[in-house]
C-alpha positions as CSV (number, residue, x, y, z in Angstrom):
1,X,0.0,0.0,0.0
2,X,1.3,3.4,-0.9
3,X,2.4,5.5,2.0
4,X,0.5,8.5,2.7
5,X,2.1,11.8,3.0
6,X,1.5,15.0,5.1
7,X,-0.4,16.6,2.4
8,X,-3.0,13.8,2.4
9,X,-3.5,14.1,6.2
10,X,-3.8,17.8,6.1
11,X,-6.5,17.6,3.5
12,X,-8.5,14.8,5.4
13,X,-8.1,16.8,8.5
14,X,-9.4,20.1,7.1
15,X,-12.5,18.2,5.9
16,X,-13.1,16.4,9.2
17,X,-12.5,19.8,11.2
18,X,-15.0,21.7,9.0
19,X,-17.7,19.1,9.6
20,X,-17.0,19.0,13.4
21,X,-17.3,22.8,13.6
22,X,-20.5,22.8,11.5
23,X,-22.0,20.3,14.0
24,X,-20.9,22.2,17.0
25,X,-22.2,25.6,15.6
26,X,-25.6,24.2,15.2
27,X,-25.7,24.5,19.1
28,X,-24.5,28.0,19.3
29,X,-25.8,28.7,22.7
30,X,-23.8,25.8,24.1
31,X,-20.7,26.8,22.3
32,X,-20.8,30.4,23.7
33,X,-21.7,29.4,27.1
34,X,-18.8,26.9,27.3
35,X,-16.4,29.4,25.7
36,X,-17.3,32.1,28.3
37,X,-17.1,29.5,31.0
38,X,-13.5,28.8,29.9
39,X,-12.5,32.4,29.9
40,X,-13.9,33.0,33.3
41,X,-12.2,29.9,34.7
42,X,-8.8,31.5,33.5
43,X,-9.8,34.8,34.8
44,X,-10.3,33.2,38.2
45,X,-6.6,32.1,37.9
46,X,-5.5,35.6,37.0
47,X,-7.3,37.0,40.0
48,X,-5.6,34.2,42.3
49,X,-2.3,35.4,41.4
50,X,-3.3,39.1,42.1
51,X,-4.6,38.2,45.5
52,X,-1.4,36.1,46.3
53,X,1.0,38.9,45.3
54,X,-1.0,41.5,47.4
55,X,0.6,39.7,50.4
56,X,3.9,38.5,48.9
57,X,5.7,40.8,46.5
58,X,7.7,37.8,45.2
59,X,7.8,34.1,45.4
60,X,11.3,32.6,45.4
61,X,12.6,35.4,43.3
62,X,9.6,35.4,40.8
63,X,7.6,38.7,40.9
64,X,3.9,39.1,39.9
65,X,4.3,39.8,36.2
66,X,6.9,36.9,35.8
67,X,4.3,34.6,37.4
68,X,1.7,36.0,34.9
69,X,4.1,35.4,32.1
70,X,4.3,31.7,33.2
71,X,0.5,31.5,33.4
72,X,0.0,32.8,30.0
73,X,2.7,30.8,28.5
74,X,1.1,27.7,30.1
75,X,-2.3,28.5,28.8
76,X,-1.1,28.8,25.3
77,X,1.0,25.7,25.4
78,X,-1.9,23.8,26.8
79,X,-4.3,24.8,24.1
80,X,-3.3,22.1,21.4
81,X,-4.1,19.3,23.9
82,X,-7.5,21.0,24.7
83,X,-8.4,21.6,21.1
84,X,-6.9,18.7,19.0
85,X,-6.7,15.8,21.6
86,X,-9.9,16.1,23.5
87,X,-11.1,12.7,22.1
88,X,-8.6,11.1,24.4
89,X,-11.3,11.5,27.2
90,X,-13.7,9.3,25.1
91,X,-11.2,6.5,24.4
92,X,-11.9,4.4,27.4
93,X,-15.7,4.4,26.6
94,X,-14.9,3.4,22.9
95,X,-12.8,0.6,24.1
96,X,-15.1,-0.9,26.7
97,X,-18.2,-0.8,24.5
98,X,-16.3,-2.3,21.5
99,X,-16.9,0.6,19.3
100,X,-13.1,1.3,18.9
101,X,-13.1,-1.4,16.4
102,X,-14.5,0.8,13.8
103,X,-11.2,2.9,13.7
104,X,-9.1,-0.3,12.9
105,X,-10.4,-0.8,9.5
106,X,-9.6,2.5,7.8
107,X,-6.7,2.8,5.4
108,X,-5.1,5.8,7.3
109,X,-3.2,6.2,10.5
110,X,-5.4,4.9,13.5
111,X,-4.1,7.6,15.8
112,X,-4.8,10.4,13.4
113,X,-8.2,9.1,12.5
114,X,-9.3,8.9,16.2
115,X,-7.9,12.2,17.4
116,X,-9.1,14.1,14.4
117,X,-12.8,13.3,15.0
118,X,-13.1,15.9,17.7
119,X,-11.9,19.7,17.8
120,X,-12.7,21.4,21.1
121,X,-13.3,24.8,19.7
122,X,-14.0,26.4,23.2
123,X,-10.2,25.9,23.8
124,X,-9.7,28.9,21.5
125,X,-11.2,30.9,24.2
126,X,-8.3,29.8,26.4
127,X,-5.9,30.6,23.7
128,X,-7.0,34.1,23.5
129,X,-6.8,34.6,27.2
130,X,-3.4,33.1,27.3
131,X,-2.2,35.4,24.4
132,X,-3.6,38.4,26.1
133,X,-2.0,37.5,29.5
134,X,1.3,36.8,27.9
135,X,1.3,40.2,26.2
136,X,0.3,42.0,29.3
137,X,3.1,40.4,31.2
138,X,5.6,40.9,28.4
139,X,4.9,44.6,28.3
140,X,5.1,45.1,32.1
141,X,8.3,43.1,32.4
142,X,9.7,45.3,29.7
143,X,11.1,42.5,27.5
144,X,12.5,43.3,24.1
145,X,10.6,42.2,21.1
146,X,12.6,41.1,18.1
147,X,12.0,38.5,15.2
148,X,14.5,36.1,16.9
149,X,12.6,36.5,20.2
150,X,9.3,35.7,18.4
151,X,11.0,32.7,16.7
152,X,12.1,31.4,20.2
153,X,8.7,31.9,21.6
154,X,6.9,30.0,18.9
155,X,9.4,27.2,18.9
156,X,9.3,26.8,22.7
157,X,5.5,27.1,22.9
158,X,5.0,24.4,20.3
159,X,7.6,22.0,21.9
160,X,6.3,22.8,25.3
161,X,2.6,21.7,24.2
162,X,3.9,18.3,23.2
163,X,4.6,17.5,26.8
164,X,1.1,17.8,28.0
165,X,-0.2,16.1,24.8
166,X,2.2,13.1,25.5
167,X,0.9,12.9,29.2
168,X,-2.6,12.7,28.1
169,X,-1.9,10.3,25.3
170,X,0.0,7.9,27.5
171,X,-2.7,8.3,30.4
172,X,-5.6,7.7,28.1
173,X,-4.0,4.6,26.3
174,X,-3.9,2.7,29.7
175,X,-7.4,2.0,29.1
176,X,-6.3,-0.8,26.8
177,X,-5.0,-2.6,29.9
178,X,-6.6,-1.1,32.9
179,X,-10.3,-1.0,33.6
180,X,-10.3,2.0,35.9
181,X,-8.1,4.1,33.8
182,X,-10.2,7.3,34.0
183,X,-8.4,8.1,37.3
184,X,-5.0,7.9,35.5
185,X,-6.2,10.2,32.9
186,X,-7.8,12.6,35.4
187,X,-4.3,12.6,37.4
188,X,-2.4,13.6,34.2
189,X,-4.9,16.2,33.5
190,X,-4.7,17.9,37.0
191,X,-0.9,17.8,36.8
192,X,-1.3,20.9,34.4
193,X,-2.4,23.0,37.4
194,X,1.3,22.8,38.6
195,X,2.7,23.8,35.1
196,X,1.9,27.5,35.8
197,X,4.3,27.7,38.7
198,X,8.2,27.8,38.6
199,X,9.4,24.4,39.6
200,X,11.9,26.1,42.0
201,X,9.2,26.8,44.5
202,X,8.6,23.1,45.2
203,X,10.7,20.9,47.3
204,X,13.8,19.0,46.0
205,X,11.7,15.8,45.8
206,X,9.0,17.4,43.7
207,X,11.4,19.3,41.5
208,X,12.9,16.0,40.5
209,X,9.5,14.4,39.8
210,X,8.3,17.3,37.8
211,X,11.5,17.5,35.9
212,X,12.5,13.8,35.2
213,X,9.4,11.6,35.8
214,X,6.4,13.6,35.1
215,X,8.1,16.5,33.2
216,X,5.5,19.2,33.6
217,X,8.3,21.8,34.4
218,X,8.8,21.7,30.6
219,X,5.3,23.0,29.9
220,X,6.1,26.5,30.8
221,X,9.0,26.9,33.3
222,X,12.1,25.6,31.6
223,X,10.9,27.0,28.0
224,X,9.9,30.4,29.4
225,X,13.3,31.0,30.8
226,X,14.8,31.4,27.4
227,X,12.7,34.6,27.1
228,X,12.5,35.6,30.6
229,X,16.1,35.2,31.7
230,X,18.2,34.8,28.6
231,X,21.4,35.6,30.4
232,X,21.1,32.6,32.7
233,X,19.3,29.9,30.6
234,X,19.9,26.4,32.1
235,X,20.7,23.5,29.9
236,X,17.4,21.8,30.6
237,X,15.6,25.0,28.8
238,X,17.6,24.4,25.6
239,X,16.9,20.6,25.9
240,X,13.2,21.2,26.2
241,X,12.4,20.9,22.4
242,X,14.2,17.6,22.3
243,X,12.3,16.5,25.6
244,X,9.0,17.5,24.0
245,X,9.6,15.7,20.8
246,X,10.8,12.5,22.4
247,X,8.2,12.3,25.1
248,X,5.5,13.0,22.4
249,X,7.1,10.2,20.1
250,X,7.1,7.7,23.1
251,X,3.6,8.4,24.0
252,X,2.4,7.9,20.4
253,X,4.1,4.6,20.3
254,X,2.5,3.5,23.5
255,X,-0.9,4.6,22.4
256,X,-0.4,2.8,19.1
257,X,0.9,-0.4,20.7
258,X,-2.3,-0.5,22.9
259,X,-4.6,0.3,19.9
260,X,-3.0,-2.4,17.7
261,X,-3.3,-5.0,20.4
262,X,-7.0,-4.1,20.7
263,X,-9.2,-7.0,19.7
264,X,-12.7,-5.6,20.0
265,X,-13.7,-7.3,23.1
266,X,-12.5,-4.7,25.7
267,X,-9.7,-5.0,28.1
């Protein structure tokens, strides 16, 4: 069988995306309410920082606007998993009902076919709020803006997003072997709450865990240091693109391994 290229999958995805958006926009009230709810959830996080820093002008060397930068950076980097990989939450039900078998007989990549079926459009509200927060913090900190700085920002945002995508892929794929896998997926999702904080505020044990075991420090902290503190960038920050790519590739292989072992009877 002829190997399908990137252009083929992009054309297929655009068609699937158009149909999914049409379907969602037929219930416009639900779309607007959920989008507004997403924005207000993020505003609550913004207010939390404001309340916290009224009592403490800095936390372990991080001031209010630097923390807001991390917060905005994390929201943007978490948007792809919200928008593009939301179907991972339904994987468990498909596996145990036996409906997942329908994905196994299409002449396209199984992972792509399953993930492309759902686009969570309300995640765009999170993206907009994240961009606004990042720009606000950028201006307040007084960071320079150059084409090179913009390129760094884009590259590190993309690779940072791969970490959370990988966590969710791996956690959702456990349903191929574990019956109560929802709790694993929910735990992986909740880890994202820690991504908005500098890893240095945690104890040495949690620093190690969040860097080398569940690498959420690569979602915002290490990548953002390239922008925030360019004169003292640690090696781990420069390694974050490689960490993101490798971790995503491993999660994809793990997901596909479970999917290809699926026999239609549940696990």
